[in-house]
Jmol script that loads the backbone (N, CA, C; Angstrom):
load data "model"
ATOM      1  N   MET A   1     117.068  48.601  90.215  1.00  0.00           N
ATOM      2  CA  MET A   1     116.259  49.248  89.302  1.00  0.00           C
ATOM      3  C   MET A   1     116.929  50.534  88.829  1.00  0.00           C
ATOM      4  N   GLU A   2     116.915  50.796  87.514  1.00  0.00           N
ATOM      5  CA  GLU A   2     117.574  51.916  86.975  1.00  0.00           C
ATOM      6  C   GLU A   2     116.744  53.200  87.200  1.00  0.00           C
ATOM      7  N   LEU A   3     117.490  54.320  87.391  1.00  0.00           N
ATOM      8  CA  LEU A   3     116.842  55.574  87.839  1.00  0.00           C
ATOM      9  C   LEU A   3     115.806  56.037  86.833  1.00  0.00           C
ATOM     10  N   TYR A   4     116.105  55.874  85.570  1.00  0.00           N
ATOM     11  CA  TYR A   4     115.202  56.419  84.543  1.00  0.00           C
ATOM     12  C   TYR A   4     113.969  55.474  84.276  1.00  0.00           C
ATOM     13  N   ASN A   5     114.011  54.315  84.925  1.00  0.00           N
ATOM     14  CA  ASN A   5     112.808  53.432  84.779  1.00  0.00           C
ATOM     15  C   ASN A   5     111.854  53.618  85.991  1.00  0.00           C
ATOM     16  N   ILE A   6     112.317  54.306  87.056  1.00  0.00           N
ATOM     17  CA  ILE A   6     111.543  54.510  88.225  1.00  0.00           C
ATOM     18  C   ILE A   6     110.506  55.527  87.951  1.00  0.00           C
ATOM     19  N   ILE A   7     110.919  56.766  87.444  1.00  0.00           N
ATOM     20  CA  ILE A   7     109.920  57.761  87.123  1.00  0.00           C
ATOM     21  C   ILE A   7     109.402  57.577  85.739  1.00  0.00           C
ATOM     22  N   GLN A   8     108.102  57.301  85.562  1.00  0.00           N
ATOM     23  CA  GLN A   8     107.531  57.035  84.191  1.00  0.00           C
ATOM     24  C   GLN A   8     107.058  58.373  83.493  1.00  0.00           C
ATOM     25  N   LYS A   9     106.350  59.154  84.215  1.00  0.00           N
ATOM     26  CA  LYS A   9     105.884  60.426  83.618  1.00  0.00           C
ATOM     27  C   LYS A   9     105.277  61.322  84.724  1.00  0.00           C
ATOM     28  N   PRO A  10     105.176  62.639  84.474  1.00  0.00           N
ATOM     29  CA  PRO A  10     104.608  63.509  85.442  1.00  0.00           C
ATOM     30  C   PRO A  10     103.075  63.425  85.331  1.00  0.00           C
ATOM     31  N   VAL A  11     102.408  63.666  86.440  1.00  0.00           N
ATOM     32  CA  VAL A  11     100.943  63.762  86.462  1.00  0.00           C
ATOM     33  C   VAL A  11     100.583  65.177  86.331  1.00  0.00           C
ATOM     34  N   LEU A  12      99.875  65.557  85.275  1.00  0.00           N
ATOM     35  CA  LEU A  12      99.504  66.994  85.045  1.00  0.00           C
ATOM     36  C   LEU A  12      97.928  67.038  85.114  1.00  0.00           C
ATOM     37  N   SER A  13      97.520  67.576  86.241  1.00  0.00           N
ATOM     38  CA  SER A  13      96.117  67.743  86.537  1.00  0.00           C
ATOM     39  C   SER A  13      95.885  69.092  87.299  1.00  0.00           C
ATOM     40  N   GLU A  14      94.661  69.480  87.513  1.00  0.00           N
ATOM     41  CA  GLU A  14      94.376  70.680  88.199  1.00  0.00           C
ATOM     42  C   GLU A  14      95.013  70.611  89.633  1.00  0.00           C
ATOM     43  N   LYS A  15      94.856  69.480  90.371  1.00  0.00           N
ATOM     44  CA  LYS A  15      95.299  69.388  91.640  1.00  0.00           C
ATOM     45  C   LYS A  15      96.876  69.470  91.689  1.00  0.00           C
ATOM     46  N   SER A  16      97.522  68.809  90.749  1.00  0.00           N
ATOM     47  CA  SER A  16      99.047  68.806  90.687  1.00  0.00           C
ATOM     48  C   SER A  16      99.557  70.176  90.279  1.00  0.00           C
ATOM     49  N   TYR A  17      98.847  70.950  89.513  1.00  0.00           N
ATOM     50  CA  TYR A  17      99.226  72.323  89.127  1.00  0.00           C
ATOM     51  C   TYR A  17      99.238  73.199  90.358  1.00  0.00           C
ATOM     52  N   ALA A  18      98.267  72.958  91.306  1.00  0.00           N
ATOM     53  CA  ALA A  18      98.182  73.823  92.513  1.00  0.00           C
ATOM     54  C   ALA A  18      99.506  73.671  93.380  1.00  0.00           C
ATOM     55  N   GLY A  19     100.057  72.512  93.377  1.00  0.00           N
ATOM     56  CA  GLY A  19     101.314  72.288  94.212  1.00  0.00           C
ATOM     57  C   GLY A  19     102.594  72.718  93.629  1.00  0.00           C
ATOM     58  N   ILE A  20     102.594  73.094  92.334  1.00  0.00           N
ATOM     59  CA  ILE A  20     103.803  73.440  91.711  1.00  0.00           C
ATOM     60  C   ILE A  20     104.387  74.719  92.329  1.00  0.00           C
ATOM     61  N   ALA A  21     103.543  75.643  92.718  1.00  0.00           N
ATOM     62  CA  ALA A  21     104.027  76.890  93.302  1.00  0.00           C
ATOM     63  C   ALA A  21     104.682  76.668  94.658  1.00  0.00           C
ATOM     64  N   ASN A  22     104.323  75.532  95.333  1.00  0.00           N
ATOM     65  CA  ASN A  22     104.923  75.221  96.628  1.00  0.00           C
ATOM     66  C   ASN A  22     105.988  74.168  96.531  1.00  0.00           C
ATOM     67  N   LYS A  23     106.484  73.948  95.303  1.00  0.00           N
ATOM     68  CA  LYS A  23     107.584  72.949  94.965  1.00  0.00           C
ATOM     69  C   LYS A  23     107.108  71.535  95.305  1.00  0.00           C
ATOM     70  N   LYS A  24     105.869  71.271  95.081  1.00  0.00           N
ATOM     71  CA  LYS A  24     105.375  69.916  95.333  1.00  0.00           C
ATOM     72  C   LYS A  24     104.911  69.360  93.919  1.00  0.00           C
ATOM     73  N   TYR A  25     105.551  68.275  93.578  1.00  0.00           N
ATOM     74  CA  TYR A  25     105.369  67.629  92.215  1.00  0.00           C
ATOM     75  C   TYR A  25     104.820  66.195  92.344  1.00  0.00           C
ATOM     76  N   VAL A  26     104.122  65.849  91.288  1.00  0.00           N
ATOM     77  CA  VAL A  26     103.425  64.563  91.318  1.00  0.00           C
ATOM     78  C   VAL A  26     103.912  63.735  90.098  1.00  0.00           C
ATOM     79  N   PHE A  27     104.348  62.525  90.260  1.00  0.00           N
ATOM     80  CA  PHE A  27     104.916  61.669  89.219  1.00  0.00           C
ATOM     81  C   PHE A  27     104.207  60.317  89.286  1.00  0.00           C
ATOM     82  N   ARG A  28     104.069  59.724  88.072  1.00  0.00           N
ATOM     83  CA  ARG A  28     103.677  58.290  88.052  1.00  0.00           C
ATOM     84  C   ARG A  28     104.992  57.501  88.023  1.00  0.00           C
ATOM     85  N   VAL A  29     105.053  56.574  88.896  1.00  0.00           N
ATOM     86  CA  VAL A  29     106.319  55.791  89.136  1.00  0.00           C
ATOM     87  C   VAL A  29     106.046  54.307  88.973  1.00  0.00           C
ATOM     88  N   ALA A  30     107.168  53.607  88.901  1.00  0.00           N
ATOM     89  CA  ALA A  30     107.055  52.101  88.938  1.00  0.00           C
ATOM     90  C   ALA A  30     106.402  51.567  90.075  1.00  0.00           C
ATOM     91  N   LYS A  31     105.550  50.515  89.951  1.00  0.00           N
ATOM     92  CA  LYS A  31     104.785  49.933  91.077  1.00  0.00           C
ATOM     93  C   LYS A  31     105.685  49.350  92.136  1.00  0.00           C
ATOM     94  N   ASP A  32     106.857  48.918  91.822  1.00  0.00           N
ATOM     95  CA  ASP A  32     107.698  48.306  92.891  1.00  0.00           C
ATOM     96  C   ASP A  32     108.827  49.301  93.351  1.00  0.00           C
ATOM     97  N   ALA A  33     108.709  50.558  93.037  1.00  0.00           N
ATOM     98  CA  ALA A  33     109.715  51.530  93.523  1.00  0.00           C
ATOM     99  C   ALA A  33     109.374  51.904  94.911  1.00  0.00           C
ATOM    100  N   THR A  34     110.516  52.030  95.749  1.00  0.00           N
ATOM    101  CA  THR A  34     110.382  52.419  97.131  1.00  0.00           C
ATOM    102  C   THR A  34     110.613  54.017  97.214  1.00  0.00           C
ATOM    103  N   LYS A  35     110.190  54.553  98.411  1.00  0.00           N
ATOM    104  CA  LYS A  35     110.452  55.950  98.638  1.00  0.00           C
ATOM    105  C   LYS A  35     111.898  56.429  98.506  1.00  0.00           C
ATOM    106  N   PRO A  36     112.840  55.664  99.125  1.00  0.00           N
ATOM    107  CA  PRO A  36     114.307  56.053  98.955  1.00  0.00           C
ATOM    108  C   PRO A  36     114.778  56.036  97.445  1.00  0.00           C
ATOM    109  N   GLN A  37     114.253  55.001  96.718  1.00  0.00           N
ATOM    110  CA  GLN A  37     114.635  54.953  95.267  1.00  0.00           C
ATOM    111  C   GLN A  37     113.975  56.101  94.470  1.00  0.00           C
ATOM    112  N   ILE A  38     112.771  56.492  94.774  1.00  0.00           N
ATOM    113  CA  ILE A  38     112.110  57.595  94.102  1.00  0.00           C
ATOM    114  C   ILE A  38     112.873  58.944  94.468  1.00  0.00           C
ATOM    115  N   LYS A  39     113.258  59.093  95.722  1.00  0.00           N
ATOM    116  CA  LYS A  39     113.870  60.310  96.156  1.00  0.00           C
ATOM    117  C   LYS A  39     115.236  60.431  95.396  1.00  0.00           C
ATOM    118  N   ARG A  40     116.019  59.287  95.345  1.00  0.00           N
ATOM    119  CA  ARG A  40     117.356  59.402  94.675  1.00  0.00           C
ATOM    120  C   ARG A  40     117.193  59.612  93.186  1.00  0.00           C
ATOM    121  N   ALA A  41     116.167  59.004  92.587  1.00  0.00           N
ATOM    122  CA  ALA A  41     115.957  59.253  91.123  1.00  0.00           C
ATOM    123  C   ALA A  41     115.619  60.711  90.828  1.00  0.00           C
ATOM    124  N   VAL A  42     114.662  61.295  91.568  1.00  0.00           N
ATOM    125  CA  VAL A  42     114.345  62.677  91.382  1.00  0.00           C
ATOM    126  C   VAL A  42     115.580  63.597  91.600  1.00  0.00           C
ATOM    127  N   GLU A  43     116.342  63.335  92.647  1.00  0.00           N
ATOM    128  CA  GLU A  43     117.468  64.211  92.981  1.00  0.00           C
ATOM    129  C   GLU A  43     118.572  64.148  91.825  1.00  0.00           C
ATOM    130  N   GLU A  44     118.758  62.960  91.317  1.00  0.00           N
ATOM    131  CA  GLU A  44     119.799  62.804  90.320  1.00  0.00           C
ATOM    132  C   GLU A  44     119.316  63.204  88.831  1.00  0.00           C
ATOM    133  N   ILE A  45     118.089  62.932  88.566  1.00  0.00           N
ATOM    134  CA  ILE A  45     117.610  63.266  87.229  1.00  0.00           C
ATOM    135  C   ILE A  45     117.391  64.789  87.084  1.00  0.00           C
ATOM    136  N   PHE A  46     116.758  65.432  88.053  1.00  0.00           N
ATOM    137  CA  PHE A  46     116.446  66.907  87.964  1.00  0.00           C
ATOM    138  C   PHE A  46     117.406  67.799  88.727  1.00  0.00           C
ATOM    139  N   ASN A  47     118.371  67.197  89.347  1.00  0.00           N
ATOM    140  CA  ASN A  47     119.355  68.034  90.134  1.00  0.00           C
ATOM    141  C   ASN A  47     118.743  69.022  91.114  1.00  0.00           C
ATOM    142  N   VAL A  48     117.978  68.368  91.980  1.00  0.00           N
ATOM    143  CA  VAL A  48     117.280  69.124  93.062  1.00  0.00           C
ATOM    144  C   VAL A  48     117.494  68.394  94.402  1.00  0.00           C
ATOM    145  N   GLN A  49     116.994  69.024  95.507  1.00  0.00           N
ATOM    146  CA  GLN A  49     117.092  68.415  96.805  1.00  0.00           C
ATOM    147  C   GLN A  49     115.633  68.072  97.276  1.00  0.00           C
ATOM    148  N   VAL A  50     115.341  66.767  97.596  1.00  0.00           N
ATOM    149  CA  VAL A  50     114.040  66.373  98.002  1.00  0.00           C
ATOM    150  C   VAL A  50     113.936  66.305  99.441  1.00  0.00           C
ATOM    151  N   GLU A  51     112.825  66.954 100.004  1.00  0.00           N
ATOM    152  CA  GLU A  51     112.553  66.930 101.419  1.00  0.00           C
ATOM    153  C   GLU A  51     111.746  65.691 101.806  1.00  0.00           C
ATOM    154  N   SER A  52     110.734  65.326 101.099  1.00  0.00           N
ATOM    155  CA  SER A  52     109.886  64.152 101.460  1.00  0.00           C
ATOM    156  C   SER A  52     109.236  63.503 100.204  1.00  0.00           C
ATOM    157  N   VAL A  53     108.904  62.302 100.312  1.00  0.00           N
ATOM    158  CA  VAL A  53     108.212  61.557  99.255  1.00  0.00           C
ATOM    159  C   VAL A  53     107.035  60.825  99.865  1.00  0.00           C
ATOM    160  N   ASN A  54     105.827  61.081  99.343  1.00  0.00           N
ATOM    161  CA  ASN A  54     104.608  60.303  99.753  1.00  0.00           C
ATOM    162  C   ASN A  54     104.160  59.586  98.529  1.00  0.00           C
ATOM    163  N   THR A  55     103.739  58.301  98.709  1.00  0.00           N
ATOM    164  CA  THR A  55     103.263  57.511  97.609  1.00  0.00           C
ATOM    165  C   THR A  55     101.880  56.893  97.847  1.00  0.00           C
ATOM    166  N   THR A  56     101.164  56.657  96.815  1.00  0.00           N
ATOM    167  CA  THR A  56      99.827  56.030  96.857  1.00  0.00           C
ATOM    168  C   THR A  56      99.663  55.062  95.702  1.00  0.00           C
ATOM    169  N   ASN A  57      99.034  53.964  95.936  1.00  0.00           N
ATOM    170  CA  ASN A  57      98.703  52.975  94.890  1.00  0.00           C
ATOM    171  C   ASN A  57      97.306  53.259  94.411  1.00  0.00           C
ATOM    172  N   ILE A  58      97.139  53.367  93.120  1.00  0.00           N
ATOM    173  CA  ILE A  58      95.840  53.725  92.478  1.00  0.00           C
ATOM    174  C   ILE A  58      95.291  52.465  91.787  1.00  0.00           C
ATOM    175  N   LYS A  59      94.144  52.059  92.231  1.00  0.00           N
ATOM    176  CA  LYS A  59      93.495  50.878  91.547  1.00  0.00           C
ATOM    177  C   LYS A  59      92.931  51.278  90.230  1.00  0.00           C
ATOM    178  N   GLY A  60      92.860  50.417  89.318  1.00  0.00           N
ATOM    179  CA  GLY A  60      92.317  50.586  87.991  1.00  0.00           C
ATOM    180  C   GLY A  60      90.822  50.816  88.004  1.00  0.00           C
ATOM    181  N   LYS A  61      90.302  51.654  87.093  1.00  0.00           N
ATOM    182  CA  LYS A  61      88.869  51.880  87.026  1.00  0.00           C
ATOM    183  C   LYS A  61      88.182  50.922  86.082  1.00  0.00           C
ATOM    184  N   TYR A  62      86.923  50.634  86.394  1.00  0.00           N
ATOM    185  CA  TYR A  62      86.109  49.743  85.548  1.00  0.00           C
ATOM    186  C   TYR A  62      85.680  50.582  84.347  1.00  0.00           C
ATOM    187  N   LYS A  63      85.801  50.004  83.140  1.00  0.00           N
ATOM    188  CA  LYS A  63      85.501  50.740  81.941  1.00  0.00           C
ATOM    189  C   LYS A  63      84.711  49.798  81.025  1.00  0.00           C
ATOM    190  N   ARG A  64      83.774  50.304  80.287  1.00  0.00           N
ATOM    191  CA  ARG A  64      82.970  49.553  79.260  1.00  0.00           C
ATOM    192  C   ARG A  64      82.997  50.269  77.998  1.00  0.00           C
ATOM    193  N   GLN A  65      83.160  49.549  76.899  1.00  0.00           N
ATOM    194  CA  GLN A  65      83.092  50.062  75.562  1.00  0.00           C
ATOM    195  C   GLN A  65      82.189  49.156  74.713  1.00  0.00           C
ATOM    196  N   GLY A  66      80.891  49.465  74.679  1.00  0.00           N
ATOM    197  CA  GLY A  66      79.948  48.497  74.036  1.00  0.00           C
ATOM    198  C   GLY A  66      79.842  47.287  74.837  1.00  0.00           C
ATOM    199  N   ARG A  67      80.118  46.115  74.143  1.00  0.00           N
ATOM    200  CA  ARG A  67      79.993  44.835  74.827  1.00  0.00           C
ATOM    201  C   ARG A  67      81.251  44.448  75.632  1.00  0.00           C
ATOM    202  N   HIS A  68      82.295  45.202  75.381  1.00  0.00           N
ATOM    203  CA  HIS A  68      83.624  44.841  76.015  1.00  0.00           C
ATOM    204  C   HIS A  68      83.774  45.630  77.340  1.00  0.00           C
ATOM    205  N   GLU A  69      84.231  44.885  78.324  1.00  0.00           N
ATOM    206  CA  GLU A  69      84.471  45.587  79.635  1.00  0.00           C
ATOM    207  C   GLU A  69      85.737  45.115  80.295  1.00  0.00           C
ATOM    208  N   GLY A  70      86.210  45.839  81.216  1.00  0.00           N
ATOM    209  CA  GLY A  70      87.461  45.483  81.926  1.00  0.00           C
ATOM    210  C   GLY A  70      87.874  46.652  82.762  1.00  0.00           C
ATOM    211  N   TYR A  71      89.090  46.546  83.232  1.00  0.00           N
ATOM    212  CA  TYR A  71      89.656  47.496  84.222  1.00  0.00           C
ATOM    213  C   TYR A  71      90.929  48.091  83.546  1.00  0.00           C
ATOM    214  N   THR A  72      91.173  49.389  83.809  1.00  0.00           N
ATOM    215  CA  THR A  72      92.387  50.054  83.463  1.00  0.00           C
ATOM    216  C   THR A  72      93.442  49.534  84.347  1.00  0.00           C
ATOM    217  N   SER A  73      94.714  49.752  84.007  1.00  0.00           N
ATOM    218  CA  SER A  73      95.808  49.169  84.830  1.00  0.00           C
ATOM    219  C   SER A  73      96.008  49.900  86.067  1.00  0.00           C
ATOM    220  N   ASP A  74      96.466  49.230  87.128  1.00  0.00           N
ATOM    221  CA  ASP A  74      96.838  49.896  88.379  1.00  0.00           C
ATOM    222  C   ASP A  74      98.152  50.594  88.271  1.00  0.00           C
ATOM    223  N   PHE A  75      98.366  51.632  89.050  1.00  0.00           N
ATOM    224  CA  PHE A  75      99.578  52.288  88.985  1.00  0.00           C
ATOM    225  C   PHE A  75      99.904  52.961  90.334  1.00  0.00           C
ATOM    226  N   LYS A  76     101.082  53.495  90.505  1.00  0.00           N
ATOM    227  CA  LYS A  76     101.579  54.160  91.653  1.00  0.00           C
ATOM    228  C   LYS A  76     101.849  55.633  91.404  1.00  0.00           C
ATOM    229  N   LYS A  77     101.497  56.522  92.337  1.00  0.00           N
ATOM    230  CA  LYS A  77     101.764  57.880  92.215  1.00  0.00           C
ATOM    231  C   LYS A  77     102.696  58.315  93.427  1.00  0.00           C
ATOM    232  N   ALA A  78     103.591  59.228  93.103  1.00  0.00           N
ATOM    233  CA  ALA A  78     104.567  59.729  94.139  1.00  0.00           C
ATOM    234  C   ALA A  78     104.400  61.198  94.166  1.00  0.00           C
ATOM    235  N   TYR A  79     104.156  61.785  95.363  1.00  0.00           N
ATOM    236  CA  TYR A  79     104.133  63.202  95.669  1.00  0.00           C
ATOM    237  C   TYR A  79     105.502  63.594  96.220  1.00  0.00           C
ATOM    238  N   VAL A  80     106.221  64.420  95.498  1.00  0.00           N
ATOM    239  CA  VAL A  80     107.569  64.795  95.865  1.00  0.00           C
ATOM    240  C   VAL A  80     107.539  66.297  96.317  1.00  0.00           C
ATOM    241  N   GLN A  81     108.027  66.502  97.601  1.00  0.00           N
ATOM    242  CA  GLN A  81     108.115  67.854  98.087  1.00  0.00           C
ATOM    243  C   GLN A  81     109.684  68.237  98.113  1.00  0.00           C
ATOM    244  N   LEU A  82     110.025  69.304  97.456  1.00  0.00           N
ATOM    245  CA  LEU A  82     111.424  69.742  97.447  1.00  0.00           C
ATOM    246  C   LEU A  82     111.778  70.649  98.679  1.00  0.00           C
ATOM    247  N   LYS A  83     113.044  70.734  98.960  1.00  0.00           N
ATOM    248  CA  LYS A  83     113.402  71.504 100.097  1.00  0.00           C
ATOM    249  C   LYS A  83     113.194  73.060  99.734  1.00  0.00           C
ATOM    250  N   PRO A  84     113.017  73.965 100.633  1.00  0.00           N
ATOM    251  CA  PRO A  84     112.764  75.397 100.327  1.00  0.00           C
ATOM    252  C   PRO A  84     113.916  76.039  99.577  1.00  0.00           C
ATOM    253  N   ASN A  85     115.146  75.625  99.928  1.00  0.00           N
ATOM    254  CA  ASN A  85     116.360  76.318  99.223  1.00  0.00           C
ATOM    255  C   ASN A  85     116.669  75.513  97.973  1.00  0.00           C
ATOM    256  N   SER A  86     115.971  74.535  97.562  1.00  0.00           N
ATOM    257  CA  SER A  86     116.298  73.790  96.320  1.00  0.00           C
ATOM    258  C   SER A  86     115.643  74.583  95.050  1.00  0.00           C
ATOM    259  N   PRO A  87     116.400  74.496  93.964  1.00  0.00           N
ATOM    260  CA  PRO A  87     115.760  75.100  92.762  1.00  0.00           C
ATOM    261  C   PRO A  87     114.579  74.271  92.288  1.00  0.00           C
ATOM    262  N   SER A  88     113.694  74.955  91.641  1.00  0.00           N
ATOM    263  CA  SER A  88     112.472  74.223  91.094  1.00  0.00           C
ATOM    264  C   SER A  88     112.834  73.368  89.873  1.00  0.00           C
ATOM    265  N   ILE A  89     111.944  72.443  89.577  1.00  0.00           N
ATOM    266  CA  ILE A  89     112.192  71.667  88.286  1.00  0.00           C
ATOM    267  C   ILE A  89     111.863  72.417  87.104  1.00  0.00           C
ATOM    268  N   SER A  90     112.782  72.649  86.176  1.00  0.00           N
ATOM    269  CA  SER A  90     112.590  73.518  85.067  1.00  0.00           C
ATOM    270  C   SER A  90     111.502  73.039  84.143  1.00  0.00           C
ATOM    271  N   PHE A  91     111.198  71.774  84.036  1.00  0.00           N
ATOM    272  CA  PHE A  91     110.162  71.311  83.189  1.00  0.00           C
ATOM    273  C   PHE A  91     108.769  71.834  83.542  1.00  0.00           C
ATOM    274  N   PHE A  92     108.591  72.021  84.843  1.00  0.00           N
ATOM    275  CA  PHE A  92     107.279  72.576  85.396  1.00  0.00           C
ATOM    276  C   PHE A  92     107.158  74.080  85.471  1.00  0.00           C
ATOM    277  N   ASP A  93     108.286  74.764  85.227  1.00  0.00           N
ATOM    278  CA  ASP A  93     108.291  76.242  85.312  1.00  0.00           C
ATOM    279  C   ASP A  93     107.364  76.841  84.267  1.00  0.00           C
ATOM    280  N   ASN A  94     107.322  76.316  83.098  1.00  0.00           N
ATOM    281  CA  ASN A  94     106.472  76.886  82.038  1.00  0.00           C
ATOM    282  C   ASN A  94     104.983  76.590  82.234  1.00  0.00           C
ATOM    283  N   LEU A  95     104.627  75.699  83.123  1.00  0.00           N
ATOM    284  CA  LEU A  95     103.230  75.305  83.322  1.00  0.00           C
ATOM    285  C   LEU A  95     102.520  76.269  84.249  1.00  0.00           C
ATOM    286  N   VAL A  96     103.173  76.891  85.068  1.00  0.00           N
ATOM    287  CA  VAL A  96     102.492  77.743  86.124  1.00  0.00           C
ATOM    288  C   VAL A  96     102.093  79.120  85.543  1.00  0.00           C
TER     289      VAL A  96
END
end "model"
wireframe off; spacefill off
backbone 0.3
color backbone group
């Protein structure tokens, strides 16, 4: 799997903003990506040192719009903790 296909987009929410100060970032990743693949992708794309990666699979929510109903798509989230001596990710610096 190519590195740029592993990380799909950052998750920007109140809870994820709270972790930015502690160098903990949240990304939406490919469903079949493993922790070592995610770690390598973050290290090479953002030029940082990753300490740990935690992942969770999110089930799609049930939604209705009038007579139409269905589920949103399932996805995987990765919580990435950087090492203390590592530089922060510059994309998130403007958000804090």
